[in-house]
VEXTI-817147 format. One line per 5 residues: number of its first residue (from 1); for each residue x, y, z of N, C-alpha, C. Coordinates in steps of 0.05 Angstrom, whole numbers, plus 5000, padded with zeros to 4 digits. Each point is the difference from the previous one (the first is absolute). Example, Ala and Ser with C-alpha at 12.3 -4.5 7.8 and 13.67 -1.06 7.14 Angstrom:
REM VEXTI-817147
1	5264:4886:5156:4982:5024:5000:5018:5024:5000  4993:5021:4986:5016:5024:5001:4985:5022:5014
//
This chain:
REM VEXTI-817147
1	4271:4744:7529:5014:4990:4974:5030:4990:5017  5008:5022:5014:5020:4988:5013:4995:4974:5022  4979:5010:5016:4996:4976:5018:4997:4974:4996  4991:5000:4962:5000:4972:4992:5034:4987:4999  5016:5024:4982:5026:4992:5000:5014:4986:5017
6	5004:5021:5032:5006:4993:5022:4991:4968:5010  4980:4993:4993:4991:4964:5013:5009:4987:4980  5004:5004:4976:5007:4979:4974:5031:4999:5016  5015:5024:5004:5023:5002:5002:5002:4982:5032  4986:5002:5012:5000:4987:5023:4999:4971:5004
11	4981:4987:4987:4995:4978:4993:5037:4981:4984  5005:5019:4976:5023:4990:4989:5020:5000:5024  5004:5016:5012:5030:4998:5024:4992:4981:5018  4982:4994:5013:4988:4978:5013:5007:4975:4988  4992:4991:4976:5000:4985:4983:5029:4994:4997
16	5009:5014:4992:5030:4994:5000:5023:4994:5024  4983:5014:5028:5013:4985:5019:4993:4972:5014  4977:4989:4985:4994:4981:5013:5006:4971:4983  5002:5013:4971:5006:4978:4980:5023:4987:5003  4992:4966:4994:5018:4980:5008:5030:5003:4973
21	5019:5005:4998:5024:4990:4989:4999:4980:4985  5000:4999:4974:5002:4974:4990:5031:4989:5000  5008:4973:4993:5023:5002:5007:5002:4966:4981  5024:4995:4993:5006:4978:4987:5005:4975:5024  4992:4976:4999:4998:4979:5023:5028:4987:4992
26	5019:4997:5026:5027:4995:5002:4999:4966:5017  5018:4983:5003:5011:4982:5018:4996:5006:5024  5006:5025:5004:4995:5008:5028:4972:5008:5013  4986:4996:4982:4973:5001:5017:4989:4976:5006  5017:4985:4996:4992:4968:5006:5011:4989:5024
31	4984:4983:5017:5022:4996:5026:5012:4970:4992  4981:4977:4987:5015:4983:4991:5001:4985:4975  5016:4988:4991:4996:4984:4974:5014:4978:4997  4988:4992:4977:5017:4968:4984:5015:4998:4974  5021:4994:5005:5009:4994:4973:4989:4986:4979
36	5004:4997:4974:4988:4981:4983:5016:4990:4984  4999:4977:4997:5011:4977:4988:4990:4988:4972  5009:5007:4979:4993:4994:4982:5006:4972:4990  4982:4986:4985:4996:4977:4995:5023:4988:4978  5007:4965:4999:5014:4994:4988:5001:5015:4975
41	4982:4999:4983:4987:5008:4970:4987:5025:5000  5003:5020:4994:4991:5021:5005:4989:5011:4968  5005:4996:4982:4975:5004:4975:4990:5018:5002  4991:5005:4983:4975:5022:4993:5005:5032:5017  4983:5020:4996:5001:5020:5004:4992:5019:5033
46	4984:4965:5010:4981:5003:5027:5006:4987:5021  5001:4998:5028:5003:4986:5018:4979:5003:5013  4998:4981:5027:4981:5002:5022:5012:4990:5026  4985:5012:5019:5013:4994:5028:4973:4996:5017  4996:4982:5019:4976:4984:5007:5008:5016:5035
51	4981:5021:5014:5007:5012:5024:4995:4976:5026  5022:5001:5013:4995:4984:5027:4983:5012:5020  4993:4993:5022:4992:5008:5018:5010:5024:5012  5029:4992:5003:5016:5031:5005:4986:5019:4993  4989:5011:4967:5002:5015:4987:4972:5014:5004
56	4991:4972:4996:4965:5010:5013:4991:5009:5024  5015:4989:5017:5002:5009:5026:5002:5027:5010  5010:5016:4979:5005:5026:5002:5003:5017:4970  4980:4988:4980:4993:5025:4985:4973:5009:5018  4994:5023:4993:4973:5017:5006:4977:5001:4975
61	4972:5006:5010:4982:4985:4989:5004:5016:4973  5002:5024:5003:5000:5011:4961:5028:4983:4980  5020:4982:5017:5023:4985:4984:5018:5033:4984  5005:5017:5028:5018:5019:4985:5023:4995:5011  5010:4991:5021:5027:4990:5015:5013:4979:4994
66	5005:5007:4969:5014:4965:4989:5016:5019:4972  5023:4985:4991:5015:5017:4980:5014:4971:4999  5015:5010:4969:5022:4979:4985:5028:5022:5003  5021:5006:5005:5018:5009:4989:5026:4984:4996  5013:5006:4970:5023:4988:4990:5024:5013:5014
71	5018:4992:4998:5033:5000:5009:5013:5030:5008  4978:5013:4990:5014:5025:4989:4982:5015:5015  4977:4992:5020:4980:5017:5010:4980:5014:4980  4994:4986:4977:4982:5011:4980:4971:4983:5015  4975:5012:4987:4980:4985:5002:4998:4984:4980
76	4989:4974:4996:4992:4995:4984:4969:4990:4999  4990:5003:4989:4965:4995:4993:4994:4975:5004  4975:4997:5008:4991:4970:5009:4965:5003:4997  4989:4986:5012:4970:4988:5004:4996:4984:5010  4982:5014:5024:4992:4971:5017:4982:4989:4985
81	4986:4970:4997:4980:4990:4997:5001:4973:5019  4971:4985:4998:4991:4970:5014:5013:4984:4980  5017:4981:5006:5016:4984:4987:4973:4978:4992  4998:4992:4978:4986:4982:4989:5016:4978:4989  4984:4970:5000:5013:4979:4986:4980:4978:4988
86	5014:4991:4980:4978:4978:4991:4994:4977:5022  4976:4993:4997:4983:4984:5017:4983:4993:4992  4985:4984:5007:4965:4986:4999:4988:5004:5018  4974:5012:4992:4980:5006:5013:4977:4994:4990  4976:4998:5016:4972:4994:4995:4992:5023:4989
91	4989:4990:4981:4975:5027:4985:4971:4981:5012  4981:5011:4999:4969:4999:4992:4990:5015:4977  4987:4984:4978:4980:5011:4993:4971:4991:5002  4983:5024:5007:4969:4988:5004:4981:5003:4983  4984:4983:4983:4987:5008:4980:4972:4988:5017
96	4983:5019:4979:4969:4986:4999:4988:4973:4989  4980:4996:5008:4996:4969:4977:4966:5006:5007  4991:4979:4976:4975:5006:4997:4979:4977:5005  4978:5009:5014:4984:4977:5009:4983:4985:4982  5005:4976:4994:4982:4985:4993:4974:4990:5000
101	4999:4991:5033:4987:4990:5000:4993:4998:5037  4977:4994:5016:4992:5000:5025:4986:4974:5004  5003:4987:5022:4986:4979:5003:5002:4985:5034  4976:5002:5007:4994:4987:5032:5003:4974:4992  5014:4978:5028:4996:4975:4998:4993:4985:5023
106	4997:4977:4998:4988:4993:5032:5027:4995:5018  4987:5004:5025:5023:4998:5011:5007:5026:5012  4985:5026:5004:5000:5017:5006:5030:5015:4979  5006:5001:4972:5025:4996:4979:4992:5025:4986  5010:5006:4988:5003:5019:4975:5028:4998:4980
111	4989:5001:4978:5016:4998:4967:5001:5033:4987  5026:5002:4999:5003:5028:4985:5026:4996:4980  4986:4994:4976:5016:5000:4974:5010:5026:4987  5021:5000:4999:5014:5022:4997:5023:5001:4966  5002:5016:4981:5022:4995:4978:5016:5028:5003
116	5022:4995:4989:5028:5017:4987:5010:5010:4976  5001:5018:4995:5011:4999:4973:5018:4994:4992  5005:4981:4976:5024:4993:4993:5029:5018:5000  5001:5026:4996:5025:5007:5010:5005:5012:5032  4978:4995:5017:5003:5007:5019:5029:4978:5015
121	5010:5010:5017:5025:4977:5007:4982:4980:5016  5021:4977:5007:4996:4973:5017:4996:5006:5021  4980:4998:5011:4992:5013:5037:5019:4976:5017  5000:5016:5024:5010:4982:5019:4978:5000:5029  4980:5022:4996:4987:5006:5018:4972:5010:4997
126	4980:4987:5009:4978:5005:4999:4984:5025:5025  4985:5022:4996:5001:5015:5028:4970:5004:4995  4991:4997:5024:4969:5004:5006:4997:5016:5013  4981:5022:4992:4996:5026:5017:4970:5006:5011  5010:4998:5025:4963:5010:5007:4996:5008:5018
131	4984:5030:4999:5002:5014:5031:4989:4982:5036  4986:4985:4989:4994:4987:5019:5023:4995:5025  4988:4996:5020:5015:5003:5026:4999:4966:5016  5015:4989:5015:4997:4975:5022:4989:4983:4987  5015:4982:4974:5000:4974:4991:5016:4989:4999
136	5006:4972:4988:5007:4986:5000:4998:4972:4975  5012:5001:4974:4994:4978:4982:5019:4988:4994  4991:4977:4981:5015:4985:4985:5003:5000:4978  5024:5003:4987:4993:5012:4969:5028:4978:4979  4979:4994:4980:5025:4979:4985:4991:5012:4970
141	5029:4992:4987:5003:5023:4977:5004:4972:4972  4992:4999:4979:5009:4982:4974:4991:5016:4977  5020:4979:4980:5000:5021:4979:4989:4976:4979  5001:5024:4976:4986:4974:4970:5003:5022:4974  4996:4987:4983:5006:5010:4977:4971:4997:4983
146	4987:4980:5006:4975:4998:4987:4974:5001:5019  5003:5010:5020:4974:4995:5029:4995:4972:4999  5010:4976:4990:4997:4976:5000:5018:4979:5020  5017:5000:5001:5027:4994:5014:5011:5020:5021  5002:4996:5019:5013:5014:5020:5022:4985:5016
151	5021:5029:4999:5026:4983:5020:5003:5021:5024  5003:4979:5014:5005:5014:5037:5019:5017:4995  5000:5021:5013:5020:5032:5001:4996:5003:5031  4986:4991:5014:5002:5008:5029:4978:4994:5017  5003:4979:5022:4977:4988:5016:5006:5010:5029
156	4967:5015:5005:4998:4998:5022:5014:5023:5023  5000:5020:4981:5021:5019:5008:4974:5024:5017  5014:5010:5026:4982:5015:5015:5005:5025:4991  4977:5014:5006:4992:5036:5004:4982:5007:5020  5011:5018:5011:4995:5010:5024:4994:5029:5002
161	4983:5007:5018:5001:5020:5014:5000:4997:5031  5013:5013:5019:5000:5002:5027:4992:5028:5017  4995:5019:4976:4997:5021:5018:4986:5011:5023  4974:4976:5006:4991:4993:5023:5016:5003:5030  5034:4986:4997:5012:4980:5018:5020:5030:5003
166	5014:4992:4965:5028:5015:4995:5001:5010:4968  5019:5019:5007:5004:5003:4969:5015:4987:4977  4988:4979:4995:5014:4982:4987:4975:4992:4973  5007:4998:4978:4992:4992:4981:5012:4995:4974  4988:4976:4981:5014:4986:4978:4983:4999:4978
171	5005:5008:4975:4980:4997:4979:5017:4988:4984  5028:4997:5005:5015:4979:4962:4993:4979:5013  4999:4979:4971:5008:4978:4992:5016:5001:4987  5022:4979:5013:5027:4997:4976:4994:4969:4982  5004:5001:4977:4989:4985:4982:5030:4989:4978
176	4997:4977:4995:5021:4993:4989:4994:5011:4965  5027:5011:4992:5004:5005:4972:4999:5003:4980  4970:4995:4992:4996:4988:4978:4983:5010:4977  5004:5004:4977:4994:5026:4986:4963:4991:4982  4984:4991:5016:4978:4991:4995:4983:5021:4988
181	4972:4997:4982:4980:5019:4991:4984:5005:5018  4986:4982:5020:4980:5013:5024:5013:4981:5023  4984:5012:5020:5013:4995:5027:4981:4997:5021  4985:4973:5003:4987:4989:5028:4997:5013:5023  4988:5006:5015:5011:5009:5024:4972:4994:5022
186	5009:4979:5017:4982:4980:5012:4994:5020:5032  4980:5017:5004:5003:5001:5033:4982:4993:5020  5005:4990:5017:4982:4987:5024:4990:5005:5015  4989:5004:5024:4978:5008:5011:4997:5026:4988  4984:5005:4983:4991:5026:4996:4987:5020:5009
191	4978:4977:5023:4978:5007:5010:5007:5000:5028  5002:5013:5024:5002:5004:5026:4981:5002:5013  4988:4986:5023:4988:5010:5015:5004:5018:5030  4995:5030:5004:5004:5012:5019:4986:5005:5018  5006:4995:5029:4989:4996:5021:5006:5032:5013
196	4965:5018:5000:5008:5027:5014:4979:5003:5028  5022:4993:5019:4991:5007:5030:4988:5020:5010  4973:4996:5011:4985:5023:5012:4993:5003:5026  5008:5017:5029:4994:4992:5023:4989:5026:5009  4973:4995:5005:4976:5022:5007:5005:4997:5037
201	5011:5017:5011:4986:4994:5031:4977:5018:5003  4986:4982:5017:4969:5009:5013:5005:5013:5032  4992:5015:5003:4999:5007:5031:4977:5000:5012  4982:4989:5019:4977:5002:5011:4996:5010:5026  4995:5019:5002:4991:5012:5030:4973:4987:5017
206	5003:4980:5026:4980:4996:5007:5007:5011:5027  4976:5017:5018:5006:4997:5026:5025:5030:5005  5011:4992:5014:5035:5007:4998:5020:4995:4998  4986:4973:4977:5026:4988:4993:5007:5002:4970  5020:5003:4993:4998:4992:4962:5022:4974:4996
211	4978:4987:4983:5015:4978:4988:5014:5000:4971  5021:4989:4992:5015:5009:4973:4998:4981:4990  4996:4994:4969:4996:4975:4990:5017:5002:4978  5015:4981:4988:5012:5004:4968:4989:4984:4983  4986:5011:4974:4996:4973:4986:5021:5005:4973
216	4998:4982:4991:5029:4993:4987:4991:4983:4969  4988:5013:4975:4994:4995:4976:5023:4997:4980  4999:4979:4979:5021:5000:4976:4979:5001:4973  5015:5019:4986:4994:4995:4971:5014:4983:4984  4982:4989:4985:5025:4988:4985:4991:5009:4955
221	5029:5009:5004:4994:5009:4964:5013:4991:4984  5002:4989:4978:5013:4996:4979:5017:5020:4992  5026:5002:4994:5013:5018:4979:5017:4973:4979  4997:5022:4981:5009:4989:4973:5030:5017:4994  5022:4972:4989:5022:5023:5007:4997:5019:4964
226	5014:5024:4988:4995:5015:4983:5029:5006:4986  5001:4983:4980:5024:5011:4985:5011:5024:4981  5007:5023:5015:4996:5026:4979:5017:4997:4978  5030:4983:4996:5010:5009:4974:5021:4978:5008  5009:4987:4970:5025:4979:5001:5007:5006:4983
231	5032:4999:5009:5025:5007:4984:5022:4984:4997  5020:4999:4989:5018:4971:4991:5024:5025:5000  5018:4982:5011:5036:5017:5006:5019:4975:4996  5014:5019:4978:5027:4986:4988:5021:5005:5016  5019:4982:5009:5015:5013:5019:5028:4984:4986
236	5014:5008:4997:5027:4992:4995:5029:5018:5004  5019:4983:4993:5024:5017:5014:5013:5009:4965  5006:5023:5009:5013:5020:4969:5024:5006:5015  5023:4997:4983:5032:5015:5003:5003:5027:4996  5005:5010:5022:5008:5041:4988:5022:5009:5023
241	5004:5014:4982:5030:5012:5015:4991:5028:5010  4979:5013:5003:4989:5027:5014:4994:5004:5023  4998:4967:5011:4993:5000:5026:5015:5011:5023  4990:5009:5017:5021:5003:5027:5027:4988:5013  5019:4994:5004:5018:4979:5010:4995:5000:5028
246	4988:4979:5021:4988:5004:5017:5025:4986:5020  5005:5008:5024:5015:4990:5020:4981:4988:5027  5006:4986:5011:4971:4985:5022:5027:5008:5015  4988:5002:5037:5019:5005:5022:4988:4988:5016  5004:4985:5024:4986:5002:5028:5008:5015:5021
251	4972:5016:5003:5002:5029:5023:5015:4978:5024  5022:5013:5017:5015:4991:5022:5020:5028:5019  4986:5014:5020:4984:4978:5016:4976:5016:4992  4975:4994:5014:4973:5016:4992:4988:4998:5037  4985:5022:5001:4982:4996:5038:4973:5004:4989
256	4979:4972:5016:4981:5005:4998:4981:5017:5027  4985:5005:5003:4983:5014:5027:4973:5006:4998  4984:4988:5008:4970:4996:5002:4987:5023:5021  4982:5017:4986:4986:5017:5015:4968:4993:5012  4999:4989:5015:4975:4991:5006:4984:5019:4998
261	4994:5028:5012:4990:5018:4998:4991:5001:4956  5017:5013:4993:4995:5000:4979:4991:4975:4976  5011:4985:5013:4991:4965:4992:5014:5003:4968  5032:5006:5003:5007:4996:4987:5032:4989:5009  5006:4979:4975:5034:4989:5006:5017:5025:4980
266	5024:5011:5010:5029:5018:4983:5005:4983:5007  5024:4998:4968:5025:4983:4990:5012:5028:4992  5024:5000:5017:5018:5023:4986:5028:4994:4998  5017:5010:4981:5022:4997:4987:5015:5017:4986  5027:4998:4989:5014:5022:4994:5010:4997:4980
271	5010:5008:4976:5008:4984:4979:5025:5027:4995  5009:4992:4972:5024:5027:5000:4993:5010:4967  4977:5009:4999:4987:5015:4986:4997:4990:4968  5000:4966:5004:4994:4984:4971:4977:5005:4995  4992:5002:4963:4985:5007:4990:4978:4979:5005
276	4980:4994:5025:4988:4985:5001:4974:4993:4980  4983:4984:4994:4984:4995:4981:4974:4982:5008  5009:4982:5023:4976:4983:5013:5019:4986:5021  4977:4994:5027:5007:4986:5022:4989:4975:4996  5008:4988:5014:4990:4973:5007:4996:4997:5033
281	4974:4994:5002:5007:4989:5036:4989:4978:5000  5013:4977:5011:4997:4972:5004:4987:5002:5030  4981:4985:5000:4986:4991:5027:4998:4973:5004  5003:4990:5028:4997:4977:5005:4973:4997:4996  4978:5009:5020:4971:5007:4997:4987:4985:4970
286	4972:4986:4999:4986:4994:4984:4974:5011:5003  4981:4996:4978:4979:5013:5008:4991:5028:5005  5007:5017:4987:5004:5028:5006:5000:5015:4976  4985:5034:4997:5002:5015:4986:4996:5024:5007  5025:5014:5004:5004:5024:5018:5013:5026:4970
291	4994:5026:5006:5012:5021:4987:5023:5008:5012  5021:5002:4991:5024:5007:5001:5006:5024:4979  5005:5026:5018:5020:5028:4997:5022:5012:4994  5015:4998:4990:5032:5004:5000:4996:5030:4998  5029:5009:5014:5002:5035:5003:5032:4999:5008
296	5004:5024:4990:5031:5000:5004:5005:5027:5002  5033:5008:5013:5008:5029:5007:5031:5001:5001  5009:5019:4993:5040:4999:5005:4994:5012:5019  4980:5009:5022:5011:5020:5025:4997:4972:5027  4999:5020:5010:5005:4983:5033:4973:4976:5008
301	5000:4977:5000:4971:4986:5004:4988:5011:5020  5007:5008:5025:4986:5011:5021:4992:5024:4991  5005:5019:4992:4995:5028:4992:4982:5004:4973  5011:4985:4976:4992:5001:4988:4965:4999:4980  4998:5015:4979:4974:5001:4991:5009:4972:4970
306	4991:4973:5013:5000:4981:4979:4973:5012:4978  5018:4990:4982:4991:5002:4959:4986:4979:4998  4973:5001:4992:4986:4964:4988:5015:4999:4970  5004:4975:5003:5006:4987:4971:4975:4985:4987  4990:4979:5006:4985:4984:4989:4988:4984:5026
311	4977:4982:4990:4975:4981:5017:4998:4982:4985  4995:4974:5009:4990:4976:4985:4998:4980:5024  4981:4977:4993:4987:4985:5014:5020:4972:5005  5008:5001:5024:5019:4976:5001:4987:4975:5004  4993:4973:4998:4986:4980:5016:5014:4981:4986
316	4986:4966:5012:5006:4978:5000:4978:4985:5003  4989:4978:4985:4976:4992:4995:5003:4968:4994  4995:4977:5022:5008:4979:5003:4974:4982:5010  4983:4996:4989:4974:4993:4994:4990:4978:4986  5002:4973:5010:4992:4980:4978:5022:4995:4982
321	4991:5009:4979:5016:5001:4968:5001:5017:4996  4991:5029:5015:5005:5024:4988:5026:5006:5015  5027:5011:4990:5024:5008:4999:5000:5030:4984  5004:5022:5021:5002:5023:4995:5021:5023:5014  5032:5009:4991:5008:5009:5011:5015:5028:4981
326	4996:5029:5023:5003:5013:4992:5018:5024:5013  5026:5004:4996:5015:5007:5016:5016:5025:4992  5009:5010:4983:5011:5018:4967:4985:5028:5011  5012:5021:5007:4987:5031:4997:5026:5009:4985  4985:5023:4979:5013:5006:4981:5009:5035:5000
331	5015:5000:4991:5014:5034:5016:5001:5013:4967  4989:4998:4985:5001:5024:4975:4991:5019:5000  5020:5021:4987:5027:4995:4997:5021:4996:5027  5028:4996:4984:5018:4984:5019:5002:5015:5026  4996:5000:5027:5005:5015:5019:5030:4996:5023
336	5009:5025:5001:5026:5005:5012:4998:5018:5025  5000:4983:5021:5001:5012:5030:5015:4982:5018  5009:5020:5020:5021:4986:5017:4983:4986:5018  4970:4998:5016:4982:4990:5013:4977:4989:4994  4993:4979:5006:4970:4990:4981:4987:4989:5027
341	4976:5009:4998:4977:4981:5024:4981:4991:4984  4989:4970:5011:4977:4986:4988:4979:4998:5016  4975:5012:4999:4984:4998:5021:4976:4985:4990  4998:4978:5014:4977:4979:4993:4971:5004:5024  4982:5000:4983:4981:5004:5014:4986:4976:5011
346	5001:4993:5027:4988:4974:5007:4973:5000:5009  4983:5027:5012:4976:4992:5006:4995:4985:5024  4979:4989:5001:5006:4980:5026:5011:4975:4999  5014:4997:4985:5016:4981:4981:5023:4999:5025  5008:4971:5008:5030:5003:5018:5017:5005:4973
351	5033:5011:5014:5020:5018:4976:5010:4975:4994  5007:4999:4967:5016:4986:4986:5030:4989:5010  5011:4983:4992:5026:4986:5004:5013:5011:4978  5020:5020:4994:5013:5001:4989:5029:4987:4995  5001:4985:4977:5024:4982:5007:5022:5015:4978
356	4997:5018:4987:5029:5015:4980:4984:5017:4985  5017:5016:4987:4984:5022:4985:5033:4995:4978  4985:5002:4972:5023:5005:4979:4982:5026:4983  5017:5007:4984:5007:5019:4991:5008:4997:4967  4988:5015:4977:5009:4999:4977:5008:5030:4985
361	5024:5003:4992:5009:5026:4995:5014:5004:4966  4997:5024:4994:5007:5002:4974:5027:5001:5003  5010:5005:4978:5039:4990:4992:4993:5024:4981  5020:5029:5013:5005:5021:4985:5026:4996:4989  5009:5013:4972:5029:5000:4990:5004:5031:4988
366	5022:5001:4999:5006:5027:4984:5014:4998:4967  4991:4999:4983:5006:5008:4983:5019:5019:4981  5031:4995:4985:5022:5024:4996:5001:4999:4973  5019:5016:4994:5014:4995:4983:5026:4991:5010  5018:4976:4987:5020:4998:5016:5032:4997:4989
371	4988:5018:4974:5030:5004:4988:5000:5037:5010  5021:5013:4985:5009:5026:5014:4982:5018:4993  4995:5015:5034:5015:4993:5018:4984:4978:5017  5028:4975:5005:4985:4984:5019:5005:5005:5022  4967:4990:5018:4998:4994:5015:5019:4988:5020
376	5012:5011:5025:5018:4982:5020:4991:4998:5030  4977:5014:5009:4987:5001:5022:4971:5007:4999  4994:4986:5020:4970:5008:5005:5000:5019:5030  4988:5025:5002:5000:5015:5030:4969:5000:4994  4994:5000:5032:4977:4998:5006:4987:5016:5037
381	4976:5003:5002:4996:5010:5031:5000:5027:5000  4998:5005:5019:5002:5041:5009:4972:5013:4993  5011:5023:5013:4972:5014:4988:5006:5020:4972  5000:4991:4975:4999:5010:4973:4973:4991:4992  4987:5027:4995:4983:4992:4988:4985:5016:4972
386	5031:4999:4985:4999:5016:4972:5003:4974:4984  4971:5002:4988:4995:4973:4978:5024:4997:4972  5002:4982:4998:5021:4992:4975:4975:4993:4981  5011:5027:4981:4988:5007:4970:5012:4995:4974  5005:4982:4989:5017:4989:4980:4986:5000:4972
391	5013:5004:4975:4977:5006:4977:5001:4975:4995  5018:4975:5005:5000:4973:4990:4979:4981:5011  4982:5007:5018:4983:4987:5018:4982:4983:4989  4993:5015:4969:4972:4988:4988:5023:4978:4981  5035:5000:5003:5001:4970:4986:5005:4992:5013
396	5023:5000:5027:5000:4977:5015:4969:4982:5019  4981:5017:4993:4971:4990:5015:4989:4971:4982  5019:5006:4960:4986:4975:4995:5021:4987:4990  5019:4995:5023:5030:4981:4986:4984:4977:5015  5002:4974:4985:4992:4967:5020:5017:5001:5016
401	4993:4979:5011:5027:4985:5026:5021:4991:4986  4989:4986:4984:5016:4978:4985:5021:5011:4986  5006:5023:4986:5007:5024:4984:5021:5015:5024  4990:4998:5021:5024:5011:5029:5017:4987:5014  5025:4992:5001:5009:4988:5010:4994:5001:5036
406	5001:4992:5016:5003:5000:5033:5027:4999:5006  4994:5022:5020:5031:5015:5009:4989:4990:5036  5030:4990:5006:4988:4996:5034:5014:5029:5009  4991:4987:5033:5007:5032:5013:5025:4987:5030  5015:5018:5003:5019:4992:5028:4987:5013:5021
411	5010:4996:5031:5001:5003:5016:4991:5025:5010  4971:5015:5009:5003:5021:5013:5024:5018:5017  4999:5024:4987:5021:5017:5011:4995:5021:5010  5005:5013:5021:5003:5024:5015:5007:5019:4979  4991:5027:4981:5015:5010:4986:5008:5024:5024
416	5034:5003:4995:5015:5022:5014:4989:5027:4988  4999:5002:4973:4997:5030:4996:4955:5012:5005  4999:4977:5020:4963:5009:4997:5006:5032:5019  4980:5018:4989:5002:5023:5016:4965:5010:5006  4992:4993:5017:4975:5012:5000:4994:5019:4988
421	4981:5003:4987:4999:5032:4989:4981:5018:5019  5008:5028:5009:4988:5016:5025:4976:5012:4986  4982:5001:5022:4972:5012:4993:5005:5014:5019  4987:5025:4987:4996:5031:5014:4968:5010:4999  4996:4998:5029:4973:5007:5007:4998:5029:5011
426	4980:5016:4986:5004:5025:5013:4973:4998:5013  4995:5001:5026:4977:4996:5020:5003:5028:5022  4975:5006:5008:5000:5026:5026:5008:5018:4998  5027:5009:5013:5012:5029:4996:5013:5005:4973  5021:4977:4993:5009:4999:4981:4989:5008:4974
431	4977:4986:4999:4974:5002:4974:4987:5037:5002  5007:5002:5019:4985:5037:4998:5022:5016:5005  5025:4995:5009:5031:5011:4990:5000:5001:4975  4998:4977:4981:5006:4994:4965:4984:5020:4994  4968:4999:5002:4978:5018:4998:4995:5031:5000
436	5017:5008:5022:5001:5029:5008:5022:5010:4981  5026:4981:4999:5022:5014:4983:4989:5002:4969  4988:4972:4993:4990:5011:4970:4979:5028:4993  4985:4990:5014:4973:5029:5002:5020:5019:5003  5020:5011:5017:5016:5026:4996:5012:5004:4977
441	5013:4979:5000:5014:5003:4969:4988:5009:4974  4976:4990:5003:4977:5010:4979:4994:5024:5001  4989:5006:5020:4990:5030:5010:5021:5026:4990  5032:4984:5010:5028:5022:4982:4997:5001:4981  4991:4974:4983:5001:5010:4968:4975:5005:4988
446	4981:5007:5019:4979:5008:4993:5005:5034:5004  5002:5008:5027:5014:5035:5006:5016:5008:4976  5029:4980:4990:5020:5009:4983:4989:5006:4977  4971:4987:4990:4991:5004:4972:4984:5014:4991  4986:5010:5034:4978:5024:4995:5022:5016:5006
451	5014:5015:5007:5021:5015:5002:5010:5012:4974  5008:4985:4986:5008:4998:4976:4979:5005:4982  4987:4999:5001:4973:5006:4986:4991:5032:5004  5002:5002:5025:4993:5029:5009:5020:5022:4983  5028:4998:5014:5020:5009:4984:4995:5007:4964
456	4992:4981:4995:5002:4991:4965:4978:5024:4999  4977:4997:5018:4979:5025:4990:5008:5029:5007  5017:5007:5016:5016:5016:5008:5009:5017:4974  5018:4984:4988:5019:5012:4975:4981:5004:4984  4980:4987:5003:4991:5009:4969:4974:5020:5003
//
């Protein structure tokens, strides 16, 4: 029983020795600050300010080293959030259609008639889904309400799959947006003759010599094109005020190096820890399709362990009437690092010529009460790791941007009151001495308590 008490008491003492002491955050905890400037017309009870690159570059990953203070040095409640704005975005709605008929036509063509429901949106795109590979077809689309009189909506548009040569595929046909009941899809080159070459090597031994001959034969087979499913897409612009407000920037400078052994091209650059959501790689070359991987780190690039963020295919196809360009790599959720590395897999191809690198980043803002206590300064940076916790966080998160006038920021100033917090590290001999002293105190307390119990027993 006493052993358990001693162990419990020992654990309590050690916990008290090493427990961090919570304290109020003050302006002296932050090395930099910026004065806040109120707009001409304040109005309402809320305000907001957009964080600039100076602030973003010093905010830590957990966003704990930023605070607002009034002129008396009192903390002002706030909430960090992604800035949203009113913008037009393209929305797509895909829906199924009903197949009414299929007909083979002379000239190696086929006709498919589909219908849509009257409550379906007006389509802009027809999608032909097929599990087949290595094909190229020409497609025309017409619309009608009675299946007698047809109006052309798309003429001789190409769908293709070049998997045999390159990872490129197109199965969409853009059509004029007209709300017909029926749609006629004409597909040419429905059946293709495929040649399968077979080479047979024959060895003949006569006497002391060996004769080697090759016999090549070709097998021609007819391959029909199969459409697994047909859908339509209604595409249009809608106005929304919930989309993140993004800012575009050109990355400069950036470094390009090619490693022949790894067959990769590396593009590296630094940032000021903006919340990046996408990279845009501009390449001078044409007719390529390669995988690109994005990694990042906040440590020394020469010694760091790179963190994988995303990967995507970048390509540019310019062959006849085919034009396809894909050079954007999404980084969702937003990433904030100092160093970035883009690795492009070349395989046996020559390295690409990188023309420029662009990025898109979220805009962050802080929402606060602009009445008493009125914020005067925004302090940031430093090692502070105490998160800001306010009861009004849920209220501030629902404040629309239009109801919170935008304040501006002054120049970055060094905080003369900044005092880096002292950190005590108990290691080696120091830790051993502290532990021995603590155990000695516990032993003295235990002996004193035991002696008292013996004396009490003797008196009784």
